[in-house]
C-alpha angles and dihedrals in degrees: 000000000000102000118157131202117270092236085069084063088237134083101197136012124255095257092055094044091084093059112091093203091055091047092050092050091046090052088051089052090050091052092048091048089055093050102260107158129232095007113194136180119204121195112217099172093110093045111036145039096198099065139002104207142022117204109195128188139165120233120205097214143357090264090051091049091051090050092050089051090052091053091048090052091050091049091048092051091048093053100035096250118153124207112228091190128006143175094022090163121190112199115178135149125219125221090276092055095250112149121230115204122186121174118186129194114189113201095168104248091030124048117190120205118193112185142173114248090253093052092045091053094044099046097036096196092182090057093041090053096035090141090069118092112251109225096177 
């Protein structure tokens, strides 16, 4: 994988920018760099026709989630990615008053899930989609 350091103001080179796997892993690196917790990349290419990769990360607060979304938008603009659907935020509270936040950005071949720790634990996307290969 041809991932570069963010201080170079780029994450991947132009030849690798057309590879969805490289883009998904670079997005995961971007989330990790900006302190998203438990970042994962799931490869759906053998299972699904509707998307190729999930990139999943846990945000520590609403402000953190908004910041992560800003970095994702900047990355998308840099590499010519277009969001088909974005900021589909699910905010619910359970009986104990804990808030579940789930923000989804659908870029076609890559779907990014940013979740609160409570939502991540409750929905367990990695377990739900255990048939997908985990790349990270």
